[in-house]
C-alpha positions as CSV (number, residue, x, y, z in Angstrom):
1,M,14.2,-7.8,16.8
2,P,18.2,-5.8,16.5
3,L,17.8,-3.6,13.9
4,A,20.7,-5.7,11.6
5,D,18.3,-8.7,11.7
6,R,15.5,-6.4,10.9
7,Y,17.0,-4.5,7.8
8,R,19.0,-8.5,6.6
9,R,15.2,-9.6,6.8
10,F,14.1,-6.7,4.5
11,A,16.3,-7.5,2.1
12,R,15.7,-11.1,2.3
13,R,11.8,-11.1,2.3
14,E,10.6,-8.1,0.8
15,A,13.6,-6.9,-1.4
16,R,15.4,-10.1,-2.5
17,G,13.3,-10.2,-6.2
18,V,12.6,-7.0,-6.6
19,S,14.6,-4.5,-5.9
20,L,18.5,-5.2,-6.0
21,V,19.3,-1.8,-4.8
22,Y,17.2,-2.1,-1.6
23,E,18.3,-5.7,-1.1
24,T,21.9,-5.0,-2.0
25,W,21.4,-1.4,0.5
26,A,19.9,-3.5,3.6
27,E,22.3,-6.7,3.4
28,A,25.3,-3.9,3.7
29,V,23.5,-1.7,6.8
30,A,23.3,-5.2,8.2
31,D,26.8,-4.9,8.7
32,D,27.7,-1.1,8.9
33,D,28.3,-0.7,12.6
34,A,28.2,3.0,11.7
35,V,24.9,3.3,10.2
36,L,23.2,1.4,12.6
37,S,24.4,3.7,15.3
38,L,23.0,6.4,13.2
39,L,19.8,4.5,12.8
40,N,19.8,3.3,16.4
41,T,19.2,7.4,17.3
42,L,15.7,6.9,15.5
43,P,12.6,6.3,16.8
44,P,11.5,2.1,16.6
45,G,9.0,3.6,14.1
46,K,11.1,5.8,12.0
47,Q,14.2,2.7,11.5
48,Q,12.1,1.2,8.5
49,P,13.9,0.4,5.3
50,N,11.6,1.6,3.3
51,L,11.5,5.0,5.1
52,V,15.5,5.5,5.6
53,F,16.0,4.7,2.3
54,A,13.6,6.7,0.4
55,A,15.1,10.2,2.9
56,A,18.6,9.1,1.6
57,R,17.5,9.6,-2.4
58,L,15.5,12.5,-1.5
59,H,18.6,13.8,-0.5
60,G,21.1,12.6,-3.3
61,A,21.9,9.0,-2.7
62,D,22.4,7.3,-5.7
63,S,22.0,3.3,-6.4
64,T,25.2,2.3,-5.2
65,Y,25.6,1.6,-1.3
66,D,28.8,4.5,-0.8
67,S,26.4,6.8,-2.0
68,F,23.7,5.9,0.4
69,R,26.3,5.6,3.0
70,S,27.8,9.0,2.1
71,T,24.6,10.6,2.0
72,V,23.5,9.3,5.8
73,S,27.3,10.3,7.3
74,Q,27.1,13.8,5.6
75,R,24.0,14.9,5.1
76,W,22.5,13.1,8.4
77,E,21.1,15.8,9.8
78,E,18.3,16.5,6.4
79,V,17.8,13.0,6.2
80,R,17.0,12.5,9.7
81,G,14.5,16.1,9.4
82,T,12.8,14.5,6.0
83,I,12.4,10.6,8.0
84,S,11.3,12.4,11.4
85,A,8.9,14.3,8.8
86,R,7.6,12.0,6.6
87,A,6.3,8.5,6.4
88,T,5.7,5.3,4.2
89,Q,2.9,6.8,2.5
90,T,3.6,4.8,-1.1
91,N,0.1,5.4,-2.4
92,E,0.2,2.5,-5.6
93,A,-2.6,2.7,-7.8
94,G,-2.1,-0.7,-9.0
95,R,-3.4,-2.6,-5.8
96,C,-6.3,-1.4,-7.7
97,A,-6.2,-4.5,-9.3
98,V,-6.3,-7.3,-7.1
99,L,-9.2,-5.5,-5.1
100,L,-11.9,-4.7,-8.6
101,P,-12.8,-8.9,-8.2
102,F,-14.0,-8.7,-4.7
103,L,-15.4,-4.9,-5.3
104,A,-17.6,-6.3,-8.2
105,E,-19.3,-9.4,-6.4
106,L,-20.8,-6.9,-4.1
107,P,-24.1,-5.1,-4.6
108,Q,-23.8,-2.2,-6.7
109,P,-23.7,1.0,-6.1
110,L,-20.6,1.1,-3.8
111,A,-19.7,3.6,-1.0
112,L,-16.1,3.4,-0.8
113,I,-14.0,4.5,2.6
114,E,-9.9,3.5,2.5
115,V,-7.8,3.8,5.9
116,G,-4.7,4.4,5.1
117,A,-5.8,6.5,2.1
118,S,-2.2,8.4,1.8
119,A,-3.7,10.9,-1.2
120,G,-6.5,8.4,-2.5
121,L,-5.6,6.8,-5.2
122,C,-6.6,3.6,-4.4
123,L,-10.3,5.4,-3.9
124,L,-10.4,5.8,-7.5
125,P,-10.5,2.1,-8.5
126,D,-13.9,2.9,-11.8
127,R,-10.9,5.5,-12.8
128,Y,-8.9,3.0,-14.1
129,S,-8.5,0.7,-16.9
130,Y,-7.1,-3.0,-15.9
131,R,-6.1,-5.4,-18.0
132,Y,-6.3,-9.5,-16.7
133,G,-3.7,-11.5,-18.1
134,D,-3.6,-11.6,-22.1
135,R,-7.1,-10.0,-21.7
136,P,-8.4,-6.9,-23.6
137,A,-8.4,-4.2,-21.1
138,L,-11.5,-3.4,-18.7
139,D,-12.4,0.2,-19.3
140,P,-14.0,2.2,-16.6
141,R,-17.6,4.1,-17.0
142,E,-16.4,6.7,-18.6
143,G,-13.9,5.6,-21.6
144,P,-10.7,4.3,-21.5
145,S,-8.3,5.7,-19.1
146,Q,-4.6,6.7,-19.1
147,V,-3.7,4.2,-16.5
148,T,-3.9,0.7,-17.4
149,L,-3.3,-1.5,-14.6
150,P,-1.9,-5.2,-15.4
151,C,-2.3,-7.9,-13.3
152,E,-1.7,-11.9,-13.5
153,L,-4.3,-14.2,-12.8
154,G,-3.4,-17.9,-11.1
155,P,-4.9,-21.2,-12.3
156,G,-8.4,-21.2,-11.6
157,L,-9.1,-17.5,-11.0
158,S,-11.5,-15.4,-13.5
159,P,-11.4,-11.5,-13.8
160,P,-14.1,-9.3,-12.8
161,R,-16.8,-8.2,-15.6
162,A,-17.7,-4.8,-14.9
163,I,-16.4,-2.2,-13.5
164,P,-17.5,-1.5,-9.6
165,E,-19.7,1.7,-10.1
166,V,-19.1,4.1,-7.0
167,V,-21.6,6.6,-6.1
168,W,-19.6,8.0,-3.2
169,R,-15.9,7.7,-1.8
170,A,-14.2,8.7,1.3
171,G,-10.0,7.8,2.9
172,I,-8.8,8.2,6.3
173,D,-4.9,9.0,7.0
174,L,-3.3,10.5,9.8
175,D,-1.4,12.8,8.0
176,P,-3.0,13.0,4.2
177,V,-1.2,13.6,0.8
178,D,-2.1,16.3,-0.7
179,V,-2.1,15.7,-4.5
180,T,-2.4,19.2,-5.8
181,D,1.5,20.1,-3.5
182,D,4.1,19.2,-5.9
183,R,6.1,18.5,-3.1
184,A,4.2,15.6,-1.6
185,R,3.9,14.5,-4.7
186,T,7.7,14.8,-5.1
187,W,7.9,12.5,-2.0
188,L,5.0,9.7,-3.3
189,Q,7.9,9.4,-6.4
190,T,10.6,9.3,-4.3
191,L,9.2,6.4,-2.4
192,I,8.7,3.8,-5.7
193,W,11.8,1.6,-5.5
194,P,15.1,2.8,-7.4
195,E,14.5,0.1,-10.4
196,H,10.4,0.4,-10.8
197,E,10.3,3.1,-13.2
198,E,6.9,1.6,-14.5
199,R,5.7,2.2,-11.2
200,R,6.9,5.6,-11.3
201,E,5.3,6.1,-14.3
202,R,1.9,4.8,-13.2
203,L,2.3,7.0,-9.9
204,Q,2.4,10.2,-12.7
205,G,-0.8,9.2,-14.3
206,A,-2.5,8.3,-11.5
207,L,-1.9,11.6,-9.6
208,C,-2.8,13.7,-12.8
209,I,-6.1,11.7,-13.0
210,A,-6.5,12.4,-9.1
211,R,-6.1,16.3,-8.9
212,R,-8.4,16.5,-12.0
213,D,-11.0,15.6,-9.1
214,P,-9.6,14.9,-6.0
215,P,-10.9,12.5,-3.7
216,R,-11.5,13.4,0.0
217,V,-9.6,12.2,2.7
218,V,-9.9,13.1,6.2
219,R,-7.2,13.5,8.7
220,G,-7.4,11.0,11.5
221,N,-6.7,8.2,13.6
222,L,-8.9,5.7,11.8
223,L,-10.1,4.5,15.4
224,Q,-12.2,7.0,15.7
225,A,-12.9,8.4,12.1
226,L,-14.1,5.4,10.8
227,P,-17.4,5.2,12.2
228,S,-18.5,8.8,11.3
229,L,-17.7,8.0,7.8
230,I,-19.8,5.4,7.8
231,A,-22.5,7.2,8.9
232,E,-22.4,9.6,5.9
233,V,-22.5,6.6,3.2
234,P,-26.2,7.8,1.7
235,E,-29.0,5.5,1.6
236,G,-28.9,2.8,-1.5
237,A,-25.3,2.4,-1.6
238,T,-23.3,-0.9,0.1
239,P,-20.8,0.6,2.2
240,V,-17.0,-0.7,1.3
241,V,-13.8,-0.2,4.2
242,F,-10.6,-1.4,3.3
243,H,-7.1,-1.1,3.4
244,S,-4.0,-2.2,1.9
245,A,-0.6,-2.6,4.1
246,V,-1.9,-0.5,6.8
247,L,-2.3,-2.8,9.5
248,A,1.4,-3.9,9.8
249,Y,2.1,0.0,10.9
250,L,-0.7,-0.5,13.6
251,A,0.3,-1.8,17.4
252,A,-1.1,-5.1,17.6
253,E,-3.8,-4.0,20.7
254,D,-5.1,-1.1,17.8
255,R,-5.3,-3.6,15.1
256,S,-7.4,-6.0,17.3
257,R,-9.4,-2.5,18.0
258,F,-9.8,-2.3,14.3
259,V,-10.9,-5.7,13.5
260,E,-13.4,-5.8,16.3
261,L,-15.0,-2.4,15.0
262,V,-15.1,-2.7,11.4
263,S,-16.5,-6.5,12.2
264,G,-19.7,-4.7,13.6
265,L,-20.1,-2.1,11.2
266,P,-22.7,-2.5,8.5
267,G,-21.3,-3.4,5.1
268,H,-18.4,-5.2,4.0
269,W,-15.0,-5.6,4.8
270,I,-11.5,-5.7,2.2
271,S,-8.5,-6.3,3.2
272,N,-5.4,-6.7,1.5
273,E,-2.4,-7.3,4.0
274,G,0.8,-9.3,4.7
275,T,-0.3,-13.1,6.3
276,E,2.0,-12.0,9.4
277,V,-0.6,-9.1,10.3
278,L,-3.5,-12.2,9.7
279,D,-5.7,-13.9,12.9
280,S,-3.4,-16.1,13.1
281,A,-6.4,-18.0,14.7
282,S,-8.9,-18.3,11.9
283,S,-6.2,-18.5,9.2
284,P,-3.7,-21.1,10.8
285,Q,-2.2,-22.5,7.4
286,L,-1.9,-19.4,5.4
287,T,1.8,-18.5,4.7
288,A,3.5,-16.8,1.9
289,A,7.4,-16.7,2.5
290,D,7.9,-14.7,-0.7
291,G,5.7,-12.0,0.8
292,R,2.7,-11.7,-1.1
293,F,-0.3,-10.4,0.9
294,V,-3.7,-12.4,1.2
295,V,-6.9,-10.8,0.0
296,A,-9.8,-11.3,2.7
297,V,-12.9,-10.4,1.9
298,D,-15.4,-9.7,5.3
299,G,-12.2,-11.7,7.6
300,H,-11.9,-14.7,5.2
301,P,-8.8,-15.2,2.6
302,R,-10.1,-15.7,-0.7
303,V,-6.5,-15.2,-2.9
304,Y,-2.8,-14.0,-2.4
305,A,-1.6,-11.1,-4.0
306,D,1.2,-9.4,-5.4
307,P,1.9,-6.5,-2.6
308,H,1.7,-3.9,-5.4
309,G,-1.0,-5.7,-7.2
310,R,0.8,-6.9,-10.2
311,S,-1.0,-11.1,-10.0
312,L,-3.2,-12.6,-8.0
313,T,-2.7,-16.7,-7.4
314,A,-5.0,-19.5,-5.4
315,L,-4.9,-19.8,-1.9
316,D,-2.5,-22.8,-0.6
317,R,-3.2,-24.4,2.6
318,S,-1.4,-27.1,2.6
């Protein structure tokens, strides 16, 4: 896909109605030959709007396109260096709210393994409080958390009755984010889209929780590291491999290898991914033109989910 079309698609399918700044920037980039020529010098895997926009903001771009354009043009080597060194490792703790109902229905206690874990904030679902619709907050076992994750439920969906019991947890990432490192935390905050102050505050709170007892995140390729982590799961715990917004970054061949691998492992598998990365053979009628994800358990689609965990809605198979 030509880079201009990629940015237009991002503007209209991902940013529209979510971030006016990023929608405006992406539409303008698509028509800006000078900026496109710079971005075309990047490897294809580094051309994604989220990464480019965050790097520009880290180096001084404000909310206007003129500011973005001048930052990229005048500080290109610095921006390029950040793009080369960093990745889109958005660690949205809010996604725990759409995973929790499915974690809660599995045999307890649980051993969690997250692939593409970043800083591991989604490995801590038992340390946050939750509010589903207008229901009172569901608090973790040790009492109310400093972070409450809200999630709206569509018709026919019910909230979980209890917080899952997690007795073991570990993650895998190509470049784990150290929750005790100030620069790493700053990058995670920059990855939050400009208008999303509530998400930024939630990230701050989740990082504070994680810093008190940092989750273990193993550096490695998920295809290679996953079997050895599964082997570490303590006896009596249900292994659960899960991921959110990860498979889209794998090549088609590696995605197929991952699905084959995880399908043959003991325990359960929960995925929270865009409809376009699902196996069309098993879910040919699922569409979500508004960018919603699909939560699937053991390969079976269950619900649509807001990409940042703000809502769950029933599947539309018509």
